[in-house]
N, C-alpha and C positions, 0 to 999 in steps of 0.2 A: 491167551491163545496166540497172540502175536509172538510172544517169546518162544513158545513151542515151535512155531513155524521157523523162526530164526535158527533154532537149535537143529532142526531137521535139515534145513538147507545147508548149514555149516558142516554137518556130519557127512552129507552126501558129496560134498566137494572134497575130493582127495587132494593131497599135497601136490600131486602131478597136475591135476586140473587147475589148481590155483596158480601154479607157476606158469602153466600154459596160457592162462587168461591174462596174466600180467604181461607176458611177451606179446600176446595178440594186441592188447591195448597200446602198448608202446609203439608198435609198428603201424598202427592205424593212422590214417590221414587226420591230422589234428583239427582241421576245419570241417570235418564231417561228423557231427554229433550222432547221426543215425547209425553210422558204421561202428562207432565206438560202443554204443549201447545195443548194437545189433537189433535195430528197429527199422520199420518201414515208414515212409512218409504217409501221413494220415492216421498214425497211432494216436491214442488218447493220452491225456495227462496221467490217467491211472496206469496205462501201459508204461509210460516213462518212469514213474515212481517205482513200479514193480521191478523193472529191469535194473534200475539203479540200485535198489535195495539188495537184490540178489547178487549183483556183481560186487557191490561194495563189501558185502560179507565175505566174499571169496578172496578179495585181494587187499583187505584192510591191513595196513602196515603193522598193526599191533597183533595180527593173527598169523602172519607168515613171515618168513625170514628172507624173502627174495630181495636182493639189493635195489631193485627198481620198483618195489612195491609202492613206495611213497609217490614216486613220479606217476605211476599208472593210476593210483588213487586220485591224484590231483587232476589228471586228464579226464577221468571218469566223472568227477564232480563238475568239472567245467562243462562237459557235454550235457549233463543233466540240467545244469543251470540254464544253458542256452535253449534247450528244448522246452523248458518250463516257462521261458520268456516268450510270450505270444508274438511280440514284434520280431524277435530274432528267429523264431521258428517259421514265421511267415516269410521272412527274407530267405532263409535256407530253402524252403519249399519252392520259392519262385526261381531260384537258381537250378534246382532239380528239374523243374518243368522246362526251363530254357534248355537244359542239357538234353532232355528227351526230344525236343523238337529238332535240335541240331543233329542228333544222332539219326533221327528218322529221315532227315533230308539226305543223308549220305547213303541210304539204302536204295537198292534198285526198285523200279516199279514192279508190282503195284504197292509194295510195302511203304514206299516213300510218301504215298498219299493215303495210306490205310489209316483207319481210326485206331486209337490206342486200345480199343477193346479187342483188337485182333490178337489171337493167342501168341503170336510171335513176340509181342511187346511184354509178355509175362515170362519169356524164356530167360535162362541164365545168361546167355550170350548178350542179349539186349541190355539186361541189367548191368552186366560188366562194362559194356560200352558207355552206358549212361553214367556209371560210377566214375569212369576215367574222364569223361567230358565234364562232369560236375567238378572234379578235382582241378582240371585245367581252368575252368571258369573262376573257381574260388581263388586259385593262385593269381590269376590275372587281376581279379578285383582287389586282392590283398596288396599286390604290387602297386596298383593304382593308388590305393589309400596311403601306402607308405611314401610314395612320391609326393602326394599332396601334403602329407604331414611334414615331410622334409622341407618343402617349399614354404609352408606356414612357419616352421621353426626358423628357417633362414630369414624370412621376412620379419619375424618377431625379433630375431637377433639384430637385424639392421635397425629396427625401431629402437631397441634397447641401446645400441651403440650411439645412435644420434642423441638419444636422451641423455646418455652419460656425457657426451661431448658438450651438450648444452648446459648440463649441470656444472661441469668443470669450468666452462667459460664464465658462468655466473659467479662461481667461487673465486675465479681469478679476478674478476672485476670488483667483487666485494673486498678482496684482499688489497687490491691496488687502491681502492677508495679509502680503506682503513689506513694504509700507509700514508696516503696524501693528507688525511685528516690529522694523523698523529704528528706529522712534520709541519703542520700549519704554524705553530708558535715559532719554530726555528726560522721559517721563511719570513715571517713578519719581523722578527728581531733582526734578521740579516738585512732586510730592506731598511729598517730604521737605522742600523749601524752605517749602512752605505750612505744614507741621506745625511747622517751626522759626521761622516768622515771617519768612522771607526772601523776597526777590524772586527772579525767575527767574534773575537774574545772580549770586545768592548774597549780596547785601547784606541786612543786618538791617533790617527795617522799623522805623521810629521812630514812636512814638506821636504823634498829632497834638496840637499845642498850640493855644491860642486865638490871637486876632488879635495880630500883632506878635511872636509867638513866646512869649507869656506863658501860663502855665497859667491857666485860669479859676478864680476863687475858689470854694471849696466853699460850697454853700448852707447857711446857718445857720437853724435853725428858730426862728421868732419866738415870744416868750412871750406868752401870752394876757393881756389886761388884765382887771381884776376885773369890768368890765361884760360882756366877752365870756364870762367864766366863768359869770356869772349867767345869761346868755342860753342858754348851752349846757345849763345845769342844768335850765332850764325846758323 
């Protein structure tokens, strides 16, 4: 029976209707799942499934040749997923309620204080105003989320940068320690050679001689003359 219903719905939707539905979905406000599925707040899950099923048959990219059919189908699927999610649907409903109150405040008395049961609040003009207010609120909330996400990403980037710096510093210290350990034997041997009077190659250091290889003569103390002795005694 379900297959028969699908075939009937598919036949009823002409090519023009299918293309028009694709274009309608494409221009819909992406953050308004009710508008995309053409549903009202308070609809049941059964209503959501039925609306999605009907529209998905109309615009399925395997059934029509519209260049934006795939994009429209993805938008439709996302809207259905959001409304089937209880938490997300509750959130969207809360924004719609906020939009209603904001629009009512802008109305002249006595409408600004009238209950929502007043016939005016079911009019097309009021619904249009609420729809625009809802759009403004959702955009504002989306921008706030994006700013918060950007700050979180920047903060995470700073954390990652500091972590990289710390890691590089540890690597540098480990490498320096390795070089120090690898050169230990050379340092020890160099010190031993120095103590033994040898060069770094192990050769014994020779004492330096004077010019032409001769040792310089030892200095001999000169004897003082009698006159120098008398001068020193004075």
